[in-house]
C-alpha positions as CSV (number, residue, x, y, z in Angstrom):
1,M,-67.2,-8.2,-64.4
2,R,-68.5,-8.2,-60.8
3,R,-65.0,-8.9,-59.5
4,K,-63.5,-6.2,-61.7
5,G,-66.1,-3.7,-60.5
6,T,-65.4,-4.6,-56.9
7,F,-61.6,-4.1,-57.5
8,L,-62.2,-0.7,-59.1
9,L,-64.4,0.3,-56.2
10,V,-61.7,-0.6,-53.6
11,I,-59.1,1.4,-55.6
12,A,-61.4,4.4,-55.7
13,M,-62.0,4.2,-51.9
14,M,-58.3,4.0,-51.3
15,M,-57.7,7.1,-53.4
16,I,-60.2,9.0,-51.2
17,F,-58.5,8.1,-48.0
18,L,-54.9,8.5,-49.2
19,T,-54.0,12.1,-48.8
20,S,-51.2,14.0,-50.5
21,C,-47.9,14.7,-48.9
22,W,-49.2,17.7,-47.0
23,S,-46.5,17.5,-44.3
24,K,-43.5,16.8,-46.7
25,K,-40.1,18.1,-45.7
26,E,-37.5,18.4,-48.4
27,L,-34.0,17.4,-47.3
28,T,-32.6,20.4,-49.1
29,D,-34.7,22.6,-46.9
30,L,-33.7,21.1,-43.5
31,A,-30.8,21.9,-41.2
32,I,-30.4,18.8,-39.2
33,V,-29.4,19.6,-35.6
34,A,-27.3,16.9,-34.0
35,A,-26.6,18.5,-30.7
36,M,-27.8,21.5,-28.7
37,G,-25.8,23.4,-26.1
38,I,-27.6,25.6,-23.5
39,D,-25.7,28.3,-21.5
40,K,-26.7,31.4,-19.6
41,T,-25.2,34.8,-20.5
42,K,-24.1,37.5,-18.1
43,E,-27.2,39.4,-18.9
44,G,-29.4,36.4,-17.8
45,R,-30.4,35.3,-21.3
46,Y,-30.3,31.8,-22.7
47,H,-27.5,31.2,-25.2
48,L,-28.2,28.4,-27.6
49,T,-25.4,26.7,-29.6
50,L,-26.6,24.3,-32.4
51,Q,-24.4,21.7,-34.0
52,I,-25.7,21.2,-37.5
53,I,-24.7,18.4,-39.8
54,N,-23.2,19.1,-43.2
55,P,-24.4,15.9,-45.0
56,G,-22.1,16.1,-48.0
57,N,-19.0,16.5,-45.8
58,V,-19.9,13.6,-43.6
59,A,-20.5,11.2,-46.5
60,G,-17.4,12.2,-48.4
61,G,-15.1,13.1,-45.6
62,L,-13.3,16.4,-45.4
63,Q,-13.7,18.1,-48.8
64,G,-10.7,19.5,-50.5
65,G,-7.3,18.0,-51.3
66,G,-5.3,19.1,-54.2
67,G,-5.3,22.7,-53.1
68,G,-9.0,22.9,-52.4
69,T,-10.5,24.3,-49.3
70,Q,-11.5,21.9,-46.5
71,S,-14.9,21.9,-44.9
72,P,-15.8,20.5,-41.5
73,P,-18.6,17.9,-41.1
74,I,-20.6,20.3,-38.9
75,T,-21.5,23.9,-38.8
76,I,-22.2,25.9,-35.6
77,Y,-25.0,28.4,-35.2
78,S,-25.8,30.3,-32.0
79,A,-28.3,32.8,-30.7
80,S,-29.6,34.2,-27.5
81,G,-33.0,34.8,-26.1
82,D,-35.1,35.3,-23.0
83,N,-36.1,31.6,-23.3
84,I,-35.1,28.6,-25.4
85,V,-37.9,29.1,-27.9
86,E,-36.9,32.7,-28.6
87,A,-33.2,31.7,-28.9
88,S,-34.2,28.9,-31.4
89,R,-36.3,31.3,-33.5
90,R,-33.5,33.9,-33.5
91,A,-31.0,31.2,-34.7
92,S,-33.2,30.4,-37.6
93,G,-32.6,34.0,-38.9
94,R,-29.0,33.1,-39.5
95,I,-29.4,30.0,-41.6
96,S,-31.1,29.4,-45.0
97,R,-32.8,26.2,-43.9
98,R,-35.5,25.2,-41.4
99,L,-34.0,24.0,-38.1
100,Y,-34.9,20.3,-37.7
101,Y,-34.7,18.8,-34.1
102,A,-36.0,15.3,-34.7
103,H,-32.5,13.9,-34.9
104,T,-31.1,15.9,-31.9
105,N,-29.7,13.1,-29.8
106,L,-27.6,15.2,-27.4
107,I,-28.4,18.1,-25.1
108,V,-25.4,19.8,-23.3
109,V,-26.1,22.1,-20.3
110,G,-23.4,24.5,-19.2
111,E,-22.1,24.0,-15.6
112,K,-22.9,27.6,-14.5
113,L,-26.5,27.3,-15.8
114,A,-27.0,23.9,-14.1
115,R,-25.6,25.2,-10.8
116,D,-27.3,28.6,-10.7
117,E,-30.6,28.0,-12.5
118,G,-31.0,24.3,-12.6
119,L,-32.6,22.1,-15.2
120,D,-36.3,22.7,-14.3
121,P,-36.7,25.9,-16.5
122,L,-35.2,24.1,-19.5
123,I,-37.2,20.9,-19.5
124,D,-40.7,22.3,-20.2
125,A,-39.6,23.8,-23.6
126,L,-37.8,20.6,-24.6
127,D,-40.6,18.3,-23.6
128,R,-43.4,20.4,-25.1
129,D,-41.9,20.5,-28.6
130,P,-43.5,17.6,-30.6
131,E,-40.5,17.4,-32.9
132,F,-37.9,17.1,-30.1
133,R,-37.2,13.6,-28.7
134,N,-37.3,13.1,-24.9
135,T,-35.1,10.1,-25.4
136,S,-32.2,12.5,-26.2
137,T,-29.1,12.1,-24.0
138,L,-28.5,14.9,-21.5
139,V,-25.0,15.7,-20.2
140,I,-23.6,18.6,-18.2
141,A,-20.4,20.4,-19.2
142,N,-17.8,19.8,-16.5
143,H,-15.8,22.9,-15.8
144,S,-16.7,24.3,-19.2
145,T,-19.5,25.9,-21.2
146,A,-21.9,23.9,-23.3
147,A,-20.9,26.0,-26.3
148,D,-17.2,24.9,-26.0
149,L,-18.3,21.2,-26.0
150,V,-20.7,21.5,-28.9
151,K,-18.2,23.4,-31.1
152,T,-15.4,20.8,-30.6
153,L,-14.4,18.8,-33.7
154,T,-13.6,15.2,-33.0
155,P,-11.5,12.6,-34.8
156,V,-12.8,9.1,-35.7
157,D,-16.4,10.0,-35.1
158,K,-17.0,12.8,-37.6
159,I,-20.1,14.1,-35.9
160,P,-19.1,15.3,-32.4
161,A,-22.5,14.4,-30.9
162,N,-21.9,10.8,-31.8
163,K,-18.5,10.9,-30.1
164,V,-20.2,11.9,-26.9
165,L,-23.0,9.3,-27.1
166,K,-20.7,6.4,-28.0
167,T,-18.1,7.4,-25.3
168,L,-20.9,7.4,-22.6
169,E,-22.2,4.1,-23.9
170,F,-18.8,2.3,-23.8
171,T,-17.5,3.8,-20.6
172,E,-20.8,2.7,-18.9
173,R,-20.4,-0.8,-20.3
174,K,-16.6,-1.2,-19.5
175,W,-15.8,1.0,-16.5
176,G,-18.9,2.1,-14.7
177,E,-18.1,5.6,-13.5
178,N,-20.6,7.2,-15.9
179,V,-24.2,6.7,-16.8
180,K,-26.0,7.5,-20.0
181,T,-29.1,9.5,-19.0
182,S,-32.0,10.6,-21.3
183,L,-34.1,13.7,-20.9
184,Q,-37.0,11.4,-20.1
185,E,-35.1,9.7,-17.2
186,V,-34.1,13.1,-15.8
187,M,-37.7,14.2,-15.9
188,K,-38.9,11.1,-14.0
189,S,-36.3,11.4,-11.3
190,L,-37.1,15.1,-10.8
191,E,-40.8,14.3,-10.4
192,S,-40.2,11.3,-8.1
193,P,-40.8,12.2,-4.4
194,G,-37.7,12.3,-2.3
195,R,-35.4,11.5,-5.2
196,G,-32.2,13.3,-6.4
197,T,-30.9,13.1,-9.9
198,V,-27.6,12.1,-11.5
199,V,-26.3,13.2,-14.9
200,S,-23.0,12.3,-16.6
201,G,-20.5,15.1,-17.1
202,F,-18.4,15.7,-20.2
203,R,-15.4,18.0,-20.4
204,L,-13.1,19.6,-23.0
205,V,-9.5,18.7,-22.5
206,G,-7.2,21.2,-24.2
207,N,-7.6,24.7,-25.7
208,P,-11.2,25.5,-26.7
209,Q,-10.0,27.6,-29.7
210,Q,-7.8,24.7,-31.0
211,A,-10.7,22.3,-30.6
212,Q,-12.7,24.2,-33.2
213,K,-10.0,24.1,-35.9
214,L,-9.6,21.5,-38.6
215,D,-5.9,21.4,-37.8
216,N,-6.9,19.6,-34.6
217,L,-8.2,16.6,-36.7
218,Q,-5.0,16.3,-38.7
219,E,-2.9,15.4,-35.8
220,S,-2.3,11.8,-34.6
221,A,-2.6,13.0,-31.0
222,P,-5.2,15.9,-31.1
223,G,-4.3,18.8,-28.8
224,A,-8.0,19.1,-27.7
225,T,-10.6,16.5,-27.3
226,L,-13.7,15.5,-25.4
227,Q,-13.9,13.0,-22.6
228,A,-16.4,11.7,-20.1
229,S,-15.8,13.3,-16.7
230,G,-17.6,12.5,-13.5
231,I,-21.3,12.3,-12.5
232,A,-23.2,15.5,-11.7
233,V,-25.4,15.4,-8.5
234,L,-28.6,17.4,-8.8
235,K,-30.7,18.5,-5.9
236,Q,-34.1,20.0,-6.8
237,G,-32.8,20.2,-10.3
238,K,-29.6,22.2,-9.5
239,L,-26.0,21.0,-9.6
240,V,-24.6,20.6,-6.1
241,D,-21.6,18.2,-6.5
242,W,-19.4,16.2,-8.8
243,L,-18.6,12.6,-8.2
244,Y,-15.4,11.0,-9.5
245,G,-13.6,7.7,-9.1
246,K,-14.9,5.2,-6.5
247,P,-17.8,7.3,-5.2
248,A,-19.0,7.7,-8.8
249,R,-18.8,4.0,-9.5
250,G,-20.3,3.1,-6.1
251,T,-23.3,5.4,-7.0
252,V,-23.8,3.6,-10.4
253,W,-23.5,0.3,-8.6
254,M,-26.2,1.3,-6.1
255,L,-28.5,2.3,-9.0
256,D,-28.0,-1.2,-10.5
257,K,-26.6,0.3,-13.7
258,I,-23.2,-1.3,-13.7
259,Q,-22.7,-3.3,-16.9
260,G,-19.0,-4.0,-16.5
261,T,-16.0,-2.8,-14.6
262,D,-12.6,-3.7,-13.2
263,I,-11.8,-4.1,-9.5
264,N,-8.2,-4.3,-8.2
265,I,-7.4,-5.9,-4.9
266,D,-4.2,-6.1,-2.9
267,W,-2.3,-9.4,-2.5
268,E,0.6,-10.4,-0.3
269,G,1.6,-6.8,0.4
270,K,1.4,-5.6,-3.2
271,K,-1.1,-2.9,-4.0
272,E,-3.7,-3.7,-6.6
273,A,-2.0,-7.0,-7.6
274,I,-5.0,-8.8,-8.9
275,A,-7.5,-7.4,-11.5
276,Y,-11.0,-8.8,-11.4
277,Q,-13.4,-8.2,-14.4
278,T,-17.1,-8.2,-13.6
279,V,-19.3,-10.2,-16.0
280,R,-22.7,-10.2,-14.3
281,Q,-23.9,-8.1,-11.4
282,K,-27.2,-7.3,-9.7
283,T,-28.1,-4.9,-6.9
284,S,-31.4,-4.9,-5.1
285,V,-32.7,-2.5,-2.5
286,A,-35.3,-3.3,0.2
287,A,-36.9,-1.0,2.7
288,Q,-38.2,-1.6,6.2
289,M,-39.5,0.5,9.1
290,K,-37.9,-0.2,12.5
291,N,-39.1,1.7,15.6
292,G,-40.8,4.2,13.3
293,Q,-37.6,4.9,11.4
294,P,-36.8,3.9,7.8
295,H,-34.2,1.2,7.3
296,I,-32.6,0.1,4.0
297,S,-31.0,-3.2,3.1
298,V,-28.8,-3.4,0.0
299,H,-27.8,-6.7,-1.6
300,T,-25.2,-7.0,-4.4
301,R,-24.2,-10.1,-6.2
302,V,-21.2,-10.1,-8.6
303,E,-19.7,-12.7,-10.9
304,G,-16.5,-12.2,-12.9
305,D,-13.2,-13.4,-14.2
306,I,-9.5,-12.9,-13.2
307,G,-8.1,-10.5,-15.7
308,D,-4.5,-10.0,-14.5
309,M,-2.2,-11.1,-11.7
310,E,1.0,-9.3,-10.9
311,V,2.1,-11.8,-8.2
312,P,2.4,-15.6,-8.3
313,V,-1.0,-17.0,-7.2
314,D,-2.1,-20.6,-7.2
315,I,-5.8,-20.1,-8.3
316,T,-6.2,-23.9,-8.7
317,N,-6.4,-23.9,-4.9
318,P,-10.1,-23.4,-3.7
319,K,-8.9,-21.7,-0.5
320,V,-7.1,-19.1,-2.6
321,I,-10.2,-18.5,-4.6
322,R,-12.3,-18.0,-1.5
323,K,-9.7,-15.6,-0.1
324,I,-9.8,-13.6,-3.4
325,E,-13.6,-13.5,-3.2
326,Q,-13.5,-12.2,0.4
327,S,-11.2,-9.4,-0.6
328,L,-13.5,-8.5,-3.5
329,R,-16.5,-8.3,-1.2
330,K,-14.6,-5.9,1.1
331,E,-13.5,-3.7,-1.8
332,I,-17.0,-3.5,-3.3
333,K,-18.6,-2.9,0.1
334,K,-16.2,-0.1,0.7
335,E,-17.2,1.6,-2.6
336,L,-20.9,1.3,-1.9
337,K,-20.4,2.8,1.6
338,K,-18.5,5.8,0.1
339,A,-21.3,6.4,-2.3
340,I,-23.9,6.4,0.5
341,E,-21.8,8.6,2.7
342,R,-21.3,11.1,-0.1
343,A,-25.0,11.2,-0.9
344,Q,-25.9,11.7,2.7
345,K,-23.4,14.5,3.0
346,N,-25.0,16.3,0.1
347,K,-28.4,15.6,1.6
348,T,-29.8,14.4,-1.7
349,D,-31.1,10.9,-2.2
350,I,-29.6,10.2,-5.6
351,L,-29.6,6.4,-4.7
352,G,-33.4,6.2,-4.8
353,F,-33.9,4.9,-1.3
354,G,-36.9,7.2,-0.7
355,E,-38.4,6.0,-3.9
356,V,-38.2,2.4,-2.7
357,I,-39.9,3.3,0.6
358,H,-42.5,5.2,-1.3
359,R,-43.2,2.2,-3.5
360,T,-43.3,-0.5,-0.9
361,R,-44.6,1.5,2.2
362,P,-46.4,4.6,0.9
363,N,-48.3,5.3,4.1
364,Q,-45.1,5.4,6.2
365,F,-43.3,7.5,3.5
366,K,-46.0,10.2,3.6
367,K,-45.0,10.9,7.2
368,V,-41.3,11.6,6.3
369,K,-41.7,12.9,2.7
370,T,-41.4,16.6,3.4
371,E,-38.2,16.2,5.4
372,W,-36.8,13.2,3.7
373,N,-33.7,14.7,2.1
374,E,-32.9,17.2,4.9
375,V,-33.6,15.1,8.1
376,Y,-34.2,11.4,7.5
377,F,-31.9,10.5,4.6
378,P,-28.7,11.9,6.1
379,K,-29.2,9.7,9.2
380,L,-30.5,6.6,7.3
381,K,-29.2,3.2,8.5
382,V,-28.1,1.1,5.5
383,D,-27.1,-2.6,5.7
384,I,-24.9,-3.8,2.8
385,T,-24.4,-7.4,1.8
386,V,-22.1,-8.3,-1.0
387,E,-21.6,-11.6,-2.8
388,A,-18.6,-11.9,-5.1
389,Y,-17.6,-15.0,-7.1
390,V,-14.7,-15.8,-9.4
391,R,-16.0,-17.9,-12.3
392,R,-13.1,-18.1,-14.8
393,A,-9.4,-17.3,-15.0
394,G,-9.0,-16.6,-18.7
395,L,-6.8,-18.8,-20.9
396,R,-4.5,-20.0,-18.1
397,N,-4.9,-21.2,-14.5
398,K,-1.4,-21.1,-13.3
399,S,0.1,-17.6,-13.2
400,F,2.9,-16.8,-15.7
401,L,4.9,-15.4,-12.8
402,S,4.6,-18.7,-10.9
403,G,6.4,-20.5,-13.7
404,I,9.2,-17.9,-13.7
405,K,9.5,-18.2,-9.9
406,E,9.8,-22.0,-10.1
407,N,12.5,-21.9,-12.8
408,Q,14.6,-19.5,-10.6
409,K,14.7,-22.0,-7.8
């Protein structure tokens, strides 16, 4: 009886502490926002474009068939206001459900807004909202408005926000000219003393009107689509430059965010004859003070495989391998130099050199902090050391072209 009484007492105590579902949210009452686009109107107001998921259409594909009407997997709602909060509240007046931002994984900022106003005015409202995730990915519309990007329907990935996120993830992993940046990371870089900020760009290729139509999804080669495009350079929160190609990849390399890429080198007079695929890479930055001036040393170590050879090359010869490695070191060093020169030209330390000095030599950095980007960083001396190694050659050592050449003799 005593054990039974104790058990009943525990149950009674649990019932006291277990509250009812006071904060419940019925799914039928929620409008799940997958992406948010922010632009600035000609009148100076914030224009919010919300990409809301249609759950039934995502689960069952495009509804219709057999003469029925088709429905897209998303619905777009937009509104304007003097600030983001007001725009969001006004948008709620156009939809029969409560806007739910807990699953908003993508924030798109229009290029004009990023260039004229910057990101600083936007971040407070996004970070202050307890429902909004500061781990959401932030991108800047490249030569486009945020509204055009958010409204675009995409094939394969039914939810366009997922298309953008996955594209950034895989291009960062395989090519290295883009970097996936969260709102939290942007905030940290903006708050860091003497540090510039980089954010990936995305652009709409094709007709914006066509991109919003279901007909665009019914073509094997869509007439309008979204693609990753460059890296935005931010100075004091404002867009000042776009990086493409080797300067963009060199910047990602300097930030030690390269996960994988392909490097082509010349061989025996043929341009880009050998393709080298990186497997492992590590970049470290060290700071020193020489004669009262800051000095930076960069060390990069790369290991990878031979991916393609368009000329006959005997890679079983150790001397040939060493020659290939020397060419790789020169090519990588050239890209790193281009990234540094571009950053110094923009007078914005997106490479984090000032942050390294501040972390390792805080007393010395205090003396140059106020003039770091304008005076010291553009004249900064940087030593670059690159180690590059060929580890494997795929499924064959001897080049296929070598065998053809021998048979023709």
